[in-house]
N, C-alpha and C positions, 0 to 999 in steps of 0.2 A: 744460801739454798733457796730454791724457788718455793712458792706457795701455790697450792692447787686447790680449787673449790669445786666440789662435785655436787650437783643439784639433782633433786628428784630421785633419790635413792629409794627404791621400793623398801617398804618396812620389813619385809622378810629377809631381804639382803642385808639390811642394816643389822637385824637381830643375829643373822648368821655370823657376821663379822664380829659382833660384840661378844657372842659366845666363844668363837675362835680365839679372839684376843684373850678372853678369860682363861681358856684352857692352856694358852701359851704363856700366861702371865705377863702379857704385854698391854700397853694402852691400845686403844682403838687405832690411833694414828700410826703407831709402830706396826701394828698388825697389817694395816693397808699398805704401808710402805714395804713390808716384807712380801706381801702378795704381789705388788707391782714389780719388785725386784725379780721374783721368781718368774713372772709371766714375761718380763722383758729380757730374759737371758741371765738374770742374776748379777751378782757382784763379781768382777774378775778376781781370780785367785792366783796368787803367786805360787808356783809348784814348790819352790824351795821352802817357803814358809809352811805350806800345807804338810809337806814331808816331815819337817822338823817337828811340828805339833803332833803328827801321827806317831813319831818315834818317842816323844815325851809320854803320850798316852800309853804306848805299848809297854814302856818301863814300869808303869803304875799297875798294869794288869798282872794279877797273880795266876799261877798255874801254867800249864803247857800252852804253848803258841798254837794256833789253829793251822794246820797244814792240810794239804789235799788228802793225805792218808788219814789223818785224825777226823776230817770232815766226812769221808766215806765211812769210817767206823761208826761215827755218831748217827749218820743217816740210817744205817742198817742195824743199829742196836734195837733189839726187841722185835725185829721182823723175822718172820720165818724164811 
């Protein structure tokens, strides 16, 4: 892996990254790498792996699955 040194970071930018890292429970280095990945187009995702993970998560979710019909019902619930 490459190493990158960034100089003359304004204090307020540094503090924002520090607070963001704490909110996400990451190191400052991990937070900056995450931001760089997002800004540069992110990490390529294998569709098959993504779908397999989504299916695993769906099995863990209790209750009815969210359908278009159910979504409309929830949106209109309590509205005149």
